N, C-alpha and C positions, 0 to 999 in steps of 0.2 A: 489413473491408477485404480485398481480394484482388488478384491480378494480373489483367490483362485479356489476352485472347488476340489474337494477330495473325491474319493471314488464312491461316495455314498449317494449315487444318483440312479434312480429308477432301477431297471433290471441290472445294470452293471453294478450299481450301488449295493444291492442286497441279494444278488442272485444265489450264490452259495450252491452247494450240491446236497440236497436233502437226502435222507435215507430212503430206502425203498418203501419202508412202511409209511413215512410222512408223505411221499409222493402219492400214495394211494388214498390218503385221507382226504376228506372233504375240505378240511381247512387249508391244506396245501394247494388243492385245486382252486380254491377261492383266492388264495394268495397269488397264484400265477395269473389268475384273471384280473386281479387288481393291478399287477405289473403291466399287463397288456393294456389296460385302460389308461394307465399313466403314460405309457409310450405313445398312445394315440392322443395325448394331452386332454383326455377326458378326466380331469383331476377330481371333479366332484363325485363321479361314479367310483373312482378308485378309492377316495376317502371313505365313502359309504361302505365299500367292501372291506376295507382294512379295519374300520370301526367295528364291524360285525365280528371280525376275527379276534380282535383283542377283547371283545365282550365274551366270546366263547372260550378264549385261552389267554388269560392275563399274563402268561409267561412267554408269549410269542414275541421275542424282542426284535426280530427282523420286521415284523408287521408294525410294531410300535415305532421303530426308528423310521421306517418308510412313511408312516403316517405323519410323523413330525416333519419330515422333509417336504411332504406335499402341502402341509399347512403353510409352510413358509413360501410356497410357490403360488398360492392363491392370490387373487386380486380383489380386495386388498389382502395382504398377507396376515395370517393369524399367528403372530410371533409367540404369543403366550401359549397357544395350543401346541405350536411346534416345539418350543423349549420344554414344555411339560412332557410331551411324548418322548422326546430324545433323552431327557433326564431319566425317565422310567426305563428306557431301553438300556442305558448305561448301567443302571442299578442291576438289571438282569444279566448284563454281559459287560462288565467293566473293562475288560481287556480288548474289546473290539475297537480298534483305533479309528475305524471309519465313523463310528458313532461320535467320538470326541471331535473329529474334524468337522463333521456336519453341525454339531452343536455350536462349535466356535463360529462357523460361518453364519448360522442363524442368529446367534447373539450379536454379532457385529452388525447384521442387517437391522436388528432391533435397536441399535444404538447402545447396547450394553458392552462397551468396549473392554472394560476391565475384566468382565466375565469371559469375553471371547479370548482375551490374552491368556487367562488361566486355563481355558480348555485346550488351546494349542500348546501351551507349556506342558500340560499333562501328556500330550502326545510325545513331546520331545523327551520326557522322562523315560518313556518306554522305547522310543525309536529316535535316538539322537540325530540321525541324519534324514529325518523325514522332510523332504523338500516342500511338501504342501504346507506343513506347519511353519517351516522357516520363512517361506515367502509371505505367508499371511502375517506372521509376527513382524516381518520387515515393514509391512504396511501399517499394522495396528499400532506399533510403538511410536509412529510418527504423529498419531492423532491426539487431539484433546479428548479426554483429560489425561491421557497416558503420558505423552510427551517425553519419551526416553529415546533420544536420537542415537545415542551410542549403542544401545541395545538393538535398535532398529537396523543400524548399519551392520552390526555383528551378525545378526540373523540373515540379512540379505546377502552379505558377502559369503557366508557359509553356503547358502542356497546357490549362489552363483558358481561356486566351485563344484557343487554336486549336479547342477542342472544349468549349464552355461548358455542354453538357448531359450531361456524363458523370458518372453517379452515383458511380462508384468514385473519380474524381478529387476530388469534393467531400469524400468521406470521408478520402482521403489528406491533403488540405489541412487539414481540421479537426483530424485526429489529429496531424499534424506540428506545427501551431501549438500544440496542447495540450502535446505533449511538450517543446516549446521554452519553454513557460511564457508564451506570448503568448496569454493567455486571451481578449482582445478579438477577435482574428482567429479564434480557435477558435470562439467563440460565433457570429461572423458566418457562417462556413461551415456550422456545424451548423444554424443557423436557415434558411439558404438551402436546405439539404437538406430540412428539414421543409416548407418552403413550395413548393419546386419539384418535390419527389418525395413527395407525400403518401401514396402507396400502395406504397412500396417495402418490401422484405423486412427492412430493417434499422432499422425505426422505433424499436424498443425500445433498440437499441444507441445510436442517435443521441440519444434522449431521455436515456438514462443519462449519456452523456458531456456533454451540454449542462448537466445538473444539476451535474456535477462541476466545470465551469469557470465556473459562475455563483455569485455570492454568495447566501447563504441565511440565513434567520433561523428560529430554532426556539424553542419553549418546551419545556423539559425538566424533568420532575418526577422527582427522584432519591429513592429510598426504600430505607431499611435496615430490615429487619424482624427482630425477636427473638421467637421462639416457645418456649414452655416445654413440652418433650416429657416431662418427668418428673412424678412424683406430688406432689412438694413445691412449695412457693412459693419463687420466686426473689425475694430482697429486696435493696434498695439497688442496683438495677441501674444501671450507668453505661455509656453508649454515646458514644464519641468518633468524630466523622465529619469528614473533610476538607471544607473550604469552597472552592468554585470561585474561580478567579482568571483575569485576562486573560492572553492569549498574543499580545502585539503582534508584528507588525502584522496578523496574520491573524484573530485570534479575540478578540471582546469577550464577557466573561461577566459578567452582572449577576444578583446574587441578589435575587429579588423576593418570595419567601415562605419561611416556615419554620414547620412544625407538628410537634410543639408548640414553644413557644419554648424555646431552649436555656438551660441553666443557667449555663454558662461558655463563654468563648471565649478561646483562647490562641494564641500563635504560637511557632514555633521560631526558632532563631538566624538562619535565612536568610529568615524572613518568611512561611513557609507557615502558614496559619490552620487551626485545628482547633476544632470546636464540640463541647461536651459536653452530653449530654442525660441526665436522671436519671429513673428510674421507681422509685417506692417499692416496688412489688412486681409480679410477673407470676405469676399463678396457673397451675395445671396446665391445659394446653390453650389458654391465652391467648396473644395476639399483641400486641406493642407495636411501634410503628414511629416513625421520624423521617423527615420529608420536607423536602427542600430544593428549592425551585422556582427555575429559572434562565431568563433570556432570553439566548440565545446567537446572536450574529451572526458568521458565518464568511465570509470572503472568500478565494477560492483564491489562493495565493501561490506563486510559483516564484522561487527565489533563483538569480541568475546564477552559473553554475559557473566563475567566474574565479579564478585562483590567489590565495590569501589572503596577507596580509602575514605573513612568517615570525615576526616578533616582535610583541609588543604585549599579551600576557597580563599581568595584574598578580598574580604569585604570592603576594603578601602579602595579597591581598584575601580576605575571608571566603568569598565566592562561589567563588573559584577553589579554595580549600582544601576546601570542602564538596563540590564536584562533581568532584574528582579523587581523593577518598578512598574506601576500600572500605566497604561496609555489607552487611547481610544480603541474600543473593541476588545481590549485585553484588560478587563477590570479585575485585576488580581487583588485589589484592595477592597472589593465589595464583600460585605459580610457573608452573603450566601456562597460566594466563590471560596472564601477562606474556610467556611464551615465544611463544605463538601471536600475540599482538599485534605483537611485534617482527618475527616472521617475515613477517607479511602486510601490515603498514602501512609499506611501503617508499617512501612518498611524499616522503621527505626532510623539509625544513622546511615544505612545503606542507600545512597541516592539512586543507584540503578534500580533497586527493588522498588523504591518509592515511585520512581518514574514509570516503571512497568505497571504498577497498580493504577496509577492515574490514566495511563494509556488504555488499560482494560476497561476502566470505568467509562471513558469517552466512547469507545467502540460499542460497549454494551448499552449505553444510555441514549445516544443520538440516533435519529433516523434520517438517512440521506434523502434529500430531494433538492433539485436545483432551485436556487432562489434568485430573485432579481435585485435584491438588496443585501448589504452586509448588516448583520444584526449583532455579531460579536459574542463573546463568551458568556456574559451574564444572561443575555436573551436566550442563548442556547440552553442554559439550565432551566429557564422558565418555560420555554417552548421547544422541547427537544425534537419535535416533529418538523420544525421549520429550520432545517440546517443543511448546509452542504460543506464542501471541503474548507471553506473559509471559517465556518464556525467550529468544525472539528479541530482544525489547527489552533484557532484562537482559544478554545476552551482548554486544550491540553497545555498551551503556553501559560494561560492565566492560572490554572491550577498549580503548575510547577512553580511559578513565581510566588504564588501565595504561601508556599512552604520553603521559600528562599532557595529554590533550585533555579539557576539562571537558564532561561529558555527564550527562543526567538522563532519568529515566522520565517519560512523559506518560500520565496515566490519563484515559480518557473513554469515549465510545460512538460507534459508527458508525451513522448514520441509514440505515435501510432502510425505504423507503416501504411495502413489503409487510408489514412487521412492526414497527409503531411502538413496541411494548412489547418491550424487550430485557432479557433476564435475564443476558446475557453482556456484560460490559464489554470494553473493548479497551485494549491498551497499545502505545505506540510510543515513540519516543525523540527527543531533541534533543541537538545538540552545539554548543559555543560556538566561534566563530571569533575570532581576535585583534581583529577590528574591532568586536566587541561584539554581533554578530548570533547569535541562537540559530537553528540550522538544523534543520528537522524531517526525520526519516527514519522510514519504516515498513517494516522488513525483512520482516514477515509478509506484507503485501500485495506487497512487492517480489519475492517468489518468483515471482509470476505476471507482474508488470509492473515490472521493475526500474527503468526510467527514470522512471516516473510517481511513485515514492514515495521518491526521494532528492532532498533539497533542495527539496521542495514539499509543499503541503498541499492536499487536496481539500476541497470544501465539505461532504463527508459526515463528515469527522473532527471530532467535537465534543469538543474538549479541555476538561477540567474542572480538573485540578490536577496538580501535581508532588507525589508522596507525601512526607510528612514522616517523619523518623526518630523522631518522638515516638510513632508507631504501632508501632515495634519490628518492622518487617518486613512489616506489613500495608500495602497500598497504597491503602486507601480508608477503613477504619473499624476500630475495636477495641472490644470490649465486656468488662465485668467484672460480677460480682455477689458479694454478701457470702456467705461460707461460713456464718456464724452464723445458724441458723434456716433454712438453705436446702440442707441436706445432700442432699435427694432431688430437688432441682431440676435440670433439664437443658436449658440454653438452646441453641437452634440459630439461627444467623444466616444472613441472605441479603440480597441487594440486587438491584434492578432499576431501570429507567428507562422512563418513558413520554415519547415524543418527538413533538411536533406541529409541522409546518412552519407558519410564519406568513408573511404577505405582506411584512412589514417590521417594524421596531422597533415594539413596542406602546406605548412611552411609559412603561411601568411602570419604577419604580426601586426601589432598595433601601429598605426601610422605615427610618425615622429611627433607631429603637432598634437595629436591626441594624447600620446604618452606623456609629453612634457606638461600639458595642461592638467592632466589627472594628477601627476606627481606634485604639481605646484598649486593644486586647488586649495583655496582658503577655507578655513573652518568657520562656519556661520551657525547662528542659533535660529534664524528665520531665513526664508528664501528672499534674496534681494530682488528688486525690480529692475528689469533690463531696459536700457535705452540705447539707441544708436547702434553702431557696429560693436563687435566683440571688443571688450576692454582688454588691453594687453595685461598679462599677468604681472608685469613689473610695476603697474600702477595700482594693483589691487590692495596692497598693504596700506598705501598712503591714503586711500579713499574708503577703506572698509567702514570707518566710523560714519562717514557721510552716507554710505549705502544703508547702514542700519537705521539712521535717522530718517532717511528718505522713505524706506519701505514702511516704517512705522506711520509716518504721516499719510502715505498713500492709502493704507488700510483704514486708518481712522477717518479720513476724509471721504472714503467711499468712492474714490475715483476709479477703482478697479473692482471687478466682481468675478466670481467663479464662472467658468464656462459650464453650461448645463450639460451634465453627462447623460449619455444613454444609460450608463451603468457606472458612474464615477467611482463608487465605493466598491463595486463588485470586482474583486481582483482574484477570482478563483472559480473553479468549476463546481 
């Protein structure tokens, strides 16, 4: 998207029909010479000629305005000189709308958006159906710090009725509706763009945004690999992997395959499900993997940013306590985190406004750079240049929890049609409003497009799960192997996903045995240690206490140790 120019351009911009007397004058001859130089893109010479004219005749508003336009065309642009000249031209001829249009365009180029809006609104006061002003206002009202989407859409719709074949205005309308969360109208204008302008220069941009505002279905094969880099055999290897879940109302996640079959499946106190896989041994140079296949249906959702009810949380609920307490990498109880949260979340009782202020703080403070380790929220505040999506999400969640707004990490992948195999997962966040809605935010992507990733979800964000504390700080899996007989083993872990778009729901559903075991998964406070074949669910209740005592003894005695991860804590891009 971009601004459209008025008629104040070179000869067309300022030609006019001078009187016979002015045509004969030296000044008018010099002015025509300046126009010719500008048409030949000899801007420096044209500026010199025009400067001489205004020195000789300070009331020559056409030369003054043309000089301002050329200052803005220089490389680098002299916006201050351009605005000064155009302002003087308007003082001399305030009813020449071409001057107001050009002033608005130059002000926008200089980043003075509110001034640009005022200039184009001035045009509309005199010419209510001026399409150039309406189209430019349709663009400007979408931008920070203006952010008036309703007015942007009003201007762009008026321009659409007056000039129905303007490509820029189609883009303005599609993007404004997308920002407002009206995905139906956004799709309508993006499709009109594709149909009516099949050869324009912005086809990739339009196609990308059309995908973002359209519901999508995917098959995702998530794989965790364990490879033995040591000379010894790794024995009694245990791998615990998070199991996907729904994120209503925007994402439905259906587990449709599992290879090999898991040994155990458990859930934590809040209901997050973790599956356990057991490998008897992994020899030197060997690789073992666990694969979970999902069908994911994502519909873009935008939550209306209306003030939330100040009261309504249930502090006594398990969910509230769980999502407002500190944990590894989300140090909401740290003094620095609490201090920053209180300083920046001054939205009063309005939780939505407070969350928005925290979101803005995160995207304005952190600098994205891919990391090889997870550092967490507190470290992100101390070293904001050493952060990626993991820290962006962790810091937002920690700040929200510090002021008692329930918040959680979301782990998943971003679909990229040019790279369907992704070795880098992505993390974003959600916070809970008192009315029970979990509101998604992605501060990592928000650094580039702040409005698009607060209180909305794109169809490219494939959410899989909320990390369980059973994994002790890892956000997707955790692996162990026995020390006994495995002293020379060295396990390295990694994860990736293969993502395939599909036309719609495939009709596949969770296999019966998986559905039954997930439904009957016992609630545990620590991960049990697996032995032998899968234990039937009917025996779980009777031996739950034994499993708890056993895993405690195993950890205390040091008979198991963590697999060495290539990137065990790194659960995001």
